[in-house]
N, C-alpha and C positions, 0 to 999 in steps of 0.2 A: 504494500500500500504506500502511495506517495505521501510525502510530508505535507501537513496543512500549509496553505498559502497565506502569507501575511497580506491583508488588505485593510484599508482604513475603515470602510463601511460595507456591511452586508445588508442589502435591501431584501426584504422577504415579502412575497405575495402569499398571504395565508389563505386557507380555504379548504373546503371539503365538498367535492361535487356531489357525493352521495348524501350528505346531510342537507345540502341546500336544495337539490333537485329530486331526491329519491331516484327511482329507476330512470327518470327522464334524462338524468345526467350521463347515462351510459352511451346513448346514441343520438338523442334528439337535440340536446342543448349544444351551445357553442363551448369551445375551450378558448378563452380570451387571453391574449397577451396582456400583461400588466403595464399598459402604456404609460401610466403616470409614474410608476417605479422606474421605467426606462428613461423618462424625461428627467427625473431627479438624478438618475445615474449620470446622464450627460452633463447636467449642471455641476455636479460634484467633480467630475473628471476635468471639466474646464477650469475649476478652481484648484486643480493640482492634487486631488485625492484619488486613491485607487478604490475601485468599487467592484462588488460582485452582486449578482441577483440570484436568489433562490425562489423558484416558482413552484410552490407546493401543488396546486391543482393540476398544472400542466404535467408534472411528473408523478401525479397520483400519490403524493406523499401524505401520510397521516401527520398530525401535529408532532407526534413523537419522532416520526421518521424525518421530518424536516429539521428538527432540532439535532438529531443524530448526524444528519448530513452536514449541517453547519459545523458541528463539533469536530467532525472528521476532516473536513476540507478547508476550514478557514480559521485563522487567528485574526481577530479584528478589534478595533478600538470601539466601534459602535455597531449594534445590530438594530435595524429599523423595521418594524412591522408597518408596511404600507397598506392600510386597511381601507380599501375602496371596494365598490360593488359594481357588478356588470348588469344587474337589473336596474331599471331607472332609479337613480338617486339613492340606492340602498347599499350601504357598507355594513350596517349593523349585523346582518346575517353572517358576516365573516368574523365577527368578534369571538365566538366560541373557539374557533380554530386558532385565531391569533392568540387568545389568552392561554390556551393549552400549549401552544408552541413556546410561549414565554416561560411558562411554568417548567416545562421540560428543559429549556435552555438554562434556567437558573440552577436546576438540579445537576445538569451535565457540566456546566461552566459557571461555577458559583460566583466568580468575579466579573462576569460579563456585564456590560452596560446595554440596556435596551430602551428604545424609544418607540412610541406609537404615534403615527400620523395618519391622516385620512379623514373622511367625512364624519364618521361616528366619534372618534377621539376629539375632533375639533368641536363637535356639538356638546360633548360631555367631558371636558378635560379633567376636571377635578375628580369626578367619579371614576373615570378610567384610571387615573393615577392611584387612586385609593384602592381600587378593587383588583387591579391586575399586577402581575409579578414583573413590574417594569420600573425604570428609573426616571423616565422623561415622557412628557406628552407635548405635542405641538398643537396649538389651537388655531393655526392658519394653514396655508397651503404646503409648507414643509421645507423646501430646498434650503432657504437661508438659515432656518433654525437647525437643520441637520448639520449644515456646514459649521455653524458656530459651536455646537456641542462637540463635534469631532475635533475641531481645532483646539478647543479647551482640553479635551481628553489627551490629545497628542502632546500638548504643552505641560501636562501633568498638574494642571490647576484643579482646585476643588471649588472654585467660584464660577457660577454660571449667570451672574448678574450681567445685564446688558445684552444678553442673547434674546432677540425678539421672539415673541409668541411661545415662550417656553414655560412649562410647568415642571417642577422638580421638588425634591424634598431636602430639607436641611434639618438634621437631627430628628427626623421623623415628622417634621412640620411641613405641610404643603406650601410651596411658594409659587408665585407666578410673575413673569415679566410682561410688560406692556406688549400688545400685539404689534407686529411690524406692518409696514406698508406692503401692498401687493406688488409683485414683480411687474414692471411696466415695459420691459423690452424683451419679450419672449424670443424674438428672432435671434438676439445676441446671447441671452443667458442660457437658454436650453432649446436650440434650434431643431433637435431631432431626438428620437428614442435611441438608446444604446442597444440596437437590435442584436449586436454581436454578443451581448451578455445573456441573451434569451434562447431557450430551446425552440428555435423557429419551426422545427419539424413536428412539434407537438400540437400546434394550434389548429383549430377546426371551426369553420363557419357554422352559423345556425342552419338548421335543415331548410327552412323556408328561403333563406338567402340564396340557396343554390337549387331552387326548384328547376331552373333551366339545366342544371347538371348535378342532379341529386347524389350521384356517386363520386363526385369530385369536389369535396369541400375543403381540400387543402392544396397549397398553403393558404394561410389566412392571417390577416392582422386587423387590429383596431387601432386607430390613431386619432390624435386630436388636431383640429385646426383652430380651435378656440378653447378658452376656459371660462366657466361660469355661465350665467344666464341672466338676462335683464328683467325677467318676469318674476312674479311673486306668488306662484300657485301654492295654496295652503298645504297641499299634501307632499310637497317636495322639500328635500333637505340639501339640495345640491350646493347651495351657497354657504353652508356652514363653514367650510374651510376658508371662505373669502370674507366673512363678516358682514356682507351686505350683497344685494344683487349687483353683479358686475359682469362685464363681458369684454374679454381681451382676445385679440386674434393674432395668430401668426400670419405673416404676409403670404400672398399667393406664391411668390418666388420661393419662400422657404418651404412651403407645403410641397411644391412640385419637386424640389430637390430630394425631399424624403421619399416621395412616390418613385422617383427615379431609382433610388437605392433599392426599394422594395421590389420593383419590377425587374431590374437588371441583375441584382445580386441574389435575390431570394425567389424569383419567379412568381411573385404574388399577383394574383388576379382578383381574389375576393377581399374586399376592404370594407371595414365599417368606420365611418367617421363618428367617433364616440362622443363628439360635442353634444352637450345637452340641447343645443339648438343651432343646427348648421344653416338651414335655409332661412336666412334673416337679412344679412347685410349685402346689398346688391353688388358692391365692388368686390367683396370677399368671395361671394358665391360665383359670380361670373368670371372673376379673375382666375380662380382655381380651375373652373371649367375650360376657359380659354387655353390655359397651359396644358391641360390633359389632352384637349383636342389637337393642339399643335404637335404633341408627341405621337398621336395616333395609337395610344395604348388601348388594348382590349381589356377593359376592367368591368368588374361586377361590384358596384359600390352601393351601400345603403347609408342613409343619414336621417336624422330627426328633423321634423318640420312641424309647424302649427297650421291649423286651418286658415288662420288670418295672416300667415307669412308667405304662403305659396302664391307668387305672382306669375301671371301669364308669361311675362318676359323671361322667367327663369327656365321654363319647362323644356323648351327645345334644346337649349345648351346643356341642361342637366342630362337629358337623354343622350345627346351626342357624346358627352364626356364619359358615359358609362354608368350613370346612376340608374340602377335597375329597380331600386326600392326606395320609397320614402315612408318613414314611420310617422303617422299623424297622432298627436295626442288628442283624441276625440273625447275621451273620459266618460261622458254621460250623455244619454239621450234626452235628459231633462235640462232645459236652459236654467231653471231655478237652481238645480243642483250644481250646475257649472258655475253660475254666478256666485254661489255660496263659497266656492273655493277659488274665486278670482281667476277663472279660466276663460277669459275672453268673452266678448259679447257677440257671439254668432249663434245662429239657430240651426236646426236639423236640416233645413233646406240648404243653407250655406255649406254644411258638412258634406251632404250628398253631391252638391255641385263641385266642390273641391276634389272629392274622390274621383268623380267622373272625368274632370279635366286632366287630372294626373294620369289616369288610366288611358285616356285618349291620346296622351303624349307618348304612350308606350312604356310608361313607368308603372311598376306594380306598387300597391299600397298595403302597408300593414297598419291596421287600425288598433290603437291602444285604448282599452276601456277599463273603467274602474267601477266596481260595485262596492257599496257601503260608505260612500261619502256622507258627511254628517247629516245632510237633509234628505238622504235617500229613504224611500219606502219600498215595499215590495213592488208597488205599481211603477215607481220611477225606475227601479232596476229592470223591470220588464220592458219599459220604454227603451232602455239602453240596449237590451238584447235585440229588440225588434229593429232598432236603428242599425245595429251591427249586421243583422240579416239582410236589411234593405241595402245597406252600403255594399255588402258582398265584396269586401276587400280580399285580395289574394291570400292574406293571412290576417290573423287577429290575435292579440294578446289580451287575456282577461285577467285583470288584477283585482285584488281586494284593497280597499283603502287601509293603509298602515300608518300609524302615528310614529313615523321615523323620528328619532332624536334629531333635533335641528330644524324640524318643520313646525309650522304653526299648529298642525293637528296634534303634535306631541304636547305642546303647551295647553291646548284646549282639552285634551284627554286628562291631563293632570288636574286642571281646574275643575272639570266635571267629575273627577274621580272615576272615570271609566276604566275598566280593566285593560291592562297592558300585558304583553307576553312576560312570563316569569323568567324566561331565558332569552338571550339575544337571538338564538336560532329561530325562535318563534316569530321573528320578523321576516323570515323567508317565505315568499309566496307559495312555494311548492313543498315546504318541509312538513313532516309529520306533526311537528309542534305548532304549526302556523296558527296564530291568533290575530285575526284582523280586528280593526276598530269596530266597535258597535256603532249604531246610529241612534238617533232620538227614538226610533220606533222598532228597531231590529236588533236582535242579539248578534254577537260575533258568529255564533254557529249558523244562524239563519243566513247571514251574509256569505259565509264560506260555502255553505251547501248550494246557494243560488249560483255562486261563481263556478263551482265545479260542474254543476248541471248545465250551465250556459256554455261552458267549454265543450262539453260533449254534444250539446244541441247544435252548436255552430259547425263543428267539424264533421258532423254526420248529416248536415243539411243537403238535400239533393241539389238545390240550386248552387250551393257553394262547390260541391264535388263536381258538378257538371262544368263549372267555370274552370276549376283546376285541371280537369282532364282535357278540356279544350285547349288550354294555354300551355300545359306542362306535360301532359301525357298520363298514361295509366300507371306508370311506375310511381309517380308522385301520389296518386290516389291510393295506391297500395301502401306507400310509406305512411300516409296519414291514417289509414286504417290500423296499421301497427302502432302508431302513436296513441290513438284513442283506446287501444286495448289496455294500456297502462293506467291503472286506477290508483291515484294517489291515496295513501293512507292518511287519515286525519284524526288526531287525538280527540279534538272536541266534538267530532261526529261519531265517536265510538268505534272507529275502525281498528 
């Protein structure tokens, strides 16, 4: 066995596909590269530090297995759990694996120093520091805080004052430093992901992303072209690491340089733009499209959009650049319910019109729907299901409302004393322990039962299956039949 490698920082992507997705994680879900960990790695390298990345889900490592690998392969000044999520705005579901990995690390390497960064730690920094086997928490986006702590540890200092956005302990007492400013020059500070530190052969696209080539889902990457979101949807916690709604972009020139690397060095065709909101800024969207079109790349890209941000002027170039899917945050079929969570002032007619114009442009649509928002009733959830069936998008995600730490729904749930999951894995949409938010009129169990039945109703609908067979062929219909055979076990439903 080779000797452990000395590095300044080990960045860890924690997680458990089985715990988060149950059997859906075996074949139907994506295996996502930890793009934010890769961006942080680039930032640290440009500041002169040596970095390694351990991707637990990609390598199918248990928390103990990840800790044992780190112990065997690296000697580092700082180990950082980069706790982000790949379902929209959710990192909380990865906290159990992150915490268990930290506990195992402290057992195997008693003197190691561990930090947590990410959406959940930023939302609950004091609680995270108090409850987990760690030494530091970052309450903002991470890179500058990680750099400051690593430099302090290398210098042998025991003082961490002056390091922005840092929570730590002195003599067992929790201390915190003022939050730092957000990075304002993404192109210069972290222009790309350190792809060479990642197991690029392990990543796999979502099943629906590759309906055109269902048996060819690799290679695959997810990458950022922006950070943050300017909107304030009550159910979302995406801005917890940024302190406020914000939206910063990499330039189209920087984005295309990264795509050049992915295509020419790694043979990537399937790309997810993981931005919380990509289809927004015209010069950004069209600038990236123009660069891709100029290259003539054959890509299969998907990205997030809103009903009210999809402009007619975008669609032709999006399609020509290789955008094959747009994910729309439709959320609810009830305008009253959407208004209650600050989700745009558009109606069902606007939603259907937007779906159709995207489809008419040759781009597939994935509709995202949420059941159990605070004003939801059984009738309004039924409206949402009926809207989903009418829209007949090429794929649909059905979520339950979750009071994610860092969201307005979390604060509301605390004020109303509504039940929250007993463990962090209960925030996973597909987990056995899943406990969605109740509503004013419905219990969590009623919401979850409706969601699971709506999922089966949609994916067995003759109109939907006819659309899929016509557009993608019988193999995809067969694949969907296999997917719907998997019945998620749910604790609160007595499974």
